[in-house]
ZAVEX-99747 format. One record per residue (C-alpha): residue number from 1; x, y, z. Coordinates in nm, 2 decimals, padded with zeros to 4 digits, always signed. Example, Ala and Ser with C-alpha at 12.3 -4.5 7.8 and 13.67 -1.06 7.14 Angstrom:
1,+01.23,-00.45,+00.78 .
2,+01.37,-00.11,+00.71 .
***
This chain:
1,+17.36,+05.41,+05.94 .
2,+17.24,+05.28,+06.28 .
3,+17.30,+04.91,+06.33 .
4,+16.99,+04.70,+06.35 .
5,+16.92,+04.49,+06.65 .
6,+17.00,+04.12,+06.59 .
7,+16.69,+03.91,+06.51 .
8,+16.58,+03.69,+06.80 .
9,+16.40,+03.36,+06.82 .
10,+16.09,+03.44,+07.04 .
11,+16.03,+03.07,+07.13 .
12,+16.39,+03.02,+07.22 .
13,+16.39,+03.34,+07.42 .
14,+16.08,+03.25,+07.62 .
15,+16.23,+02.91,+07.69 .
16,+16.54,+03.06,+07.82 .
17,+16.35,+03.32,+08.03 .
18,+16.13,+03.05,+08.17 .
19,+16.44,+02.85,+08.29 .
20,+16.60,+03.15,+08.44 .
21,+16.29,+03.27,+08.62 .
22,+16.21,+02.92,+08.74 .
23,+16.55,+02.89,+08.89 .
24,+16.59,+03.24,+09.04 .
25,+16.24,+03.37,+09.09 .
26,+16.08,+03.69,+08.97 .
27,+16.24,+03.93,+09.22 .
28,+16.59,+03.78,+09.22 .
29,+16.62,+03.79,+08.84 .
30,+16.78,+04.11,+08.73 .
31,+16.77,+04.28,+08.39 .
32,+17.14,+04.19,+08.36 .
33,+17.05,+03.82,+08.41 .
34,+16.79,+03.85,+08.13 .
35,+17.04,+04.02,+07.90 .
36,+17.29,+03.75,+07.95 .
37,+17.05,+03.45,+07.91 .
38,+16.84,+03.60,+07.63 .
39,+17.15,+03.75,+07.45 .
40,+16.95,+04.07,+07.40 .
41,+17.00,+04.43,+07.49 .
42,+16.76,+04.60,+07.74 .
43,+16.59,+04.80,+07.46 .
44,+16.54,+04.49,+07.26 .
45,+16.40,+04.30,+07.56 .
46,+16.15,+04.58,+07.63 .
47,+16.06,+04.61,+07.26 .
48,+15.99,+04.24,+07.24 .
49,+15.82,+04.18,+07.57 .
50,+15.71,+04.52,+07.70 .
51,+15.82,+04.47,+08.06 .
52,+15.99,+04.23,+08.30 .
53,+15.64,+04.15,+08.44 .
54,+15.49,+04.07,+08.10 .
55,+15.79,+03.86,+08.01 .
56,+15.75,+03.67,+08.34 .
57,+15.38,+03.61,+08.27 .
58,+15.46,+03.48,+07.93 .
59,+15.73,+03.25,+08.07 .
60,+15.48,+03.13,+08.34 .
61,+15.22,+03.06,+08.07 .
62,+15.48,+02.85,+07.88 .
63,+15.56,+02.66,+08.19 .
64,+15.19,+02.59,+08.26 .
65,+15.11,+02.49,+07.90 .
66,+15.41,+02.26,+07.88 .
67,+15.32,+02.10,+08.22 .
68,+14.96,+02.04,+08.12 .
69,+15.05,+01.90,+07.78 .
70,+15.29,+01.66,+07.94 .
71,+15.03,+01.54,+08.19 .
72,+14.77,+01.50,+07.91 .
73,+15.01,+01.29,+07.70 .
74,+15.09,+01.06,+08.00 .
75,+14.72,+01.02,+08.07 .
76,+14.64,+00.94,+07.71 .
77,+14.90,+00.66,+07.70 .
78,+14.79,+00.51,+08.03 .
79,+14.60,+00.18,+08.06 .
80,+14.34,+00.35,+08.29 .
81,+14.29,+00.69,+08.46 .
82,+14.41,+00.58,+08.80 .
83,+14.70,+00.38,+08.65 .
84,+14.80,+00.70,+08.47 .
85,+14.78,+00.91,+08.79 .
86,+14.99,+00.65,+08.98 .
87,+15.25,+00.65,+08.70 .
88,+15.26,+01.02,+08.70 .
89,+15.36,+01.03,+09.06 .
90,+15.62,+00.75,+09.01 .
91,+15.78,+00.94,+08.72 .
92,+15.93,+01.20,+08.96 .
93,+16.14,+00.93,+09.13 .
94,+16.31,+00.85,+08.80 .
95,+16.40,+01.20,+08.68 .
96,+16.75,+01.24,+08.56 .
97,+16.98,+01.44,+08.80 .
98,+16.99,+01.73,+08.55 .
99,+16.61,+01.74,+08.48 .
100,+16.47,+02.08,+08.56 .
101,+16.15,+01.91,+08.69 .
102,+16.35,+01.82,+09.00 .
103,+16.30,+02.18,+09.11 .
104,+16.00,+02.28,+09.31 .
105,+15.70,+02.36,+09.08 .
106,+15.75,+02.71,+08.92 .
107,+15.39,+02.79,+09.00 .
108,+15.44,+02.72,+09.37 .
109,+15.77,+02.91,+09.38 .
110,+15.60,+03.21,+09.20 .
111,+15.31,+03.22,+09.44 .
112,+15.55,+03.23,+09.74 .
113,+15.76,+03.50,+09.57 .
114,+15.49,+03.74,+09.45 .
115,+15.18,+03.69,+09.66 .
116,+15.24,+04.00,+09.87 .
117,+15.42,+04.21,+09.61 .
118,+15.29,+04.15,+09.26 .
119,+14.91,+04.08,+09.26 .
120,+14.88,+04.04,+08.89 .
121,+15.14,+03.76,+08.88 .
122,+15.01,+03.60,+09.19 .
123,+14.65,+03.60,+09.06 .
124,+14.76,+03.44,+08.73 .
125,+14.96,+03.18,+08.92 .
126,+14.65,+03.09,+09.13 .
127,+14.45,+03.06,+08.82 .
128,+14.70,+02.82,+08.66 .
129,+14.71,+02.61,+08.98 .
130,+14.33,+02.59,+08.98 .
131,+14.34,+02.48,+08.61 .
132,+14.59,+02.21,+08.68 .
133,+14.38,+02.09,+08.97 .
134,+14.08,+02.08,+08.74 .
135,+14.29,+01.85,+08.50 .
136,+14.34,+01.61,+08.79 .
137,+13.98,+01.63,+08.89 .
138,+13.88,+01.55,+08.53 .
139,+14.10,+01.24,+08.53 .
140,+13.94,+01.12,+08.86 .
141,+13.60,+01.18,+08.69 .
142,+13.71,+00.96,+08.40 .
143,+13.80,+00.69,+08.67 .
144,+13.44,+00.72,+08.79 .
145,+13.30,+00.68,+08.44 .
146,+13.51,+00.36,+08.38 .
147,+13.41,+00.21,+08.72 .
148,+13.75,+00.25,+08.89 .
149,+13.60,+00.49,+09.14 .
150,+13.25,+00.46,+09.30 .
151,+12.99,+00.71,+09.20 .
152,+13.00,+00.90,+09.53 .
153,+13.37,+00.97,+09.51 .
154,+13.46,+01.34,+09.56 .
155,+13.68,+01.40,+09.26 .
156,+13.77,+01.75,+09.35 .
157,+13.88,+01.64,+09.70 .
158,+14.09,+01.37,+09.54 .
159,+14.24,+01.63,+09.30 .
160,+14.33,+01.86,+09.59 .
161,+14.51,+01.57,+09.76 .
162,+14.69,+01.46,+09.44 .
163,+14.81,+01.82,+09.37 .
164,+14.93,+01.85,+09.73 .
165,+15.12,+01.52,+09.71 .
166,+15.30,+01.63,+09.39 .
167,+15.40,+01.96,+09.54 .
168,+15.54,+01.78,+09.85 .
169,+15.73,+01.53,+09.64 .
170,+15.88,+01.80,+09.42 .
171,+15.98,+02.00,+09.73 .
172,+16.17,+01.69,+09.85 .
173,+16.34,+01.67,+09.51 .
174,+16.42,+02.04,+09.53 .
175,+16.57,+01.99,+09.88 .
176,+16.80,+01.72,+09.74 .
177,+16.65,+01.43,+09.94 .
178,+16.82,+01.09,+09.86 .
179,+16.70,+00.88,+09.57 .
180,+16.58,+00.60,+09.80 .
181,+16.37,+00.84,+10.01 .
182,+16.22,+01.00,+09.70 .
183,+16.14,+00.65,+09.55 .
184,+15.98,+00.54,+09.87 .
185,+15.77,+00.86,+09.90 .
186,+15.66,+00.84,+09.54 .
187,+15.57,+00.47,+09.58 .
188,+15.36,+00.55,+09.89 .
189,+15.18,+00.82,+09.70 .
190,+15.12,+00.61,+09.40 .
191,+14.99,+00.33,+09.62 .
192,+14.73,+00.57,+09.76 .
193,+14.60,+00.61,+09.41 .
194,+14.60,+00.24,+09.33 .
195,+14.41,+00.13,+09.64 .
196,+14.12,+00.34,+09.52 .
197,+14.08,+00.09,+09.24 .
198,+13.98,-00.18,+09.49 .
199,+13.70,+00.02,+09.64 .
200,+13.43,-00.05,+09.37 .
201,+13.52,-00.41,+09.35 .
202,+13.51,-00.46,+09.72 .
203,+13.18,-00.29,+09.74 .
204,+13.04,-00.51,+09.46 .
205,+13.16,-00.82,+09.64 .
206,+13.01,-00.72,+09.97 .
207,+12.67,-00.65,+09.81 .
208,+12.68,-00.99,+09.63 .
209,+12.74,-01.18,+09.95 .
210,+12.43,-01.33,+10.12 .
***
């Protein structure tokens, strides 16, 4: 009788693939790398995930969904929308040395790796980046609704800036910048968010003055 392939845990396999792809990138990850990390033979990998590209897309989806869920959880626990955004920025400065989030964003790394070679992966990456930016914009919209931001605030512009700041901060982490430098940079970025809270109050005070 032919030996059956060992059963695999799909969720565990996707988690392992995500970590590997995030670290090495799409092109630098070989089938042998996947065999080792997933503890699966090539035939089993293709039977379970169809192709390397499809496995990468599934891993990328897992990364995006996990990142978005973490952001939503932080915002739900925050005292206010802007306070939550500032806390999110500061959180990167307190990551443990072995935390995977100290790497550059997997979406950013993927876009650089595949933009000119793998259009399907690059297009999906752009879509995820846009969805994440929309999450940030929605939080700034909530700040408008609660009076933290003035009605005329351009929330998509603020979201673009916020996303760019996070990318820059994570690049510094990826480069291994010192803890003090990271903390200072994160604090400056968080302060940019917090000073927005003073705008509506200042405007109201000015209007109230004779």
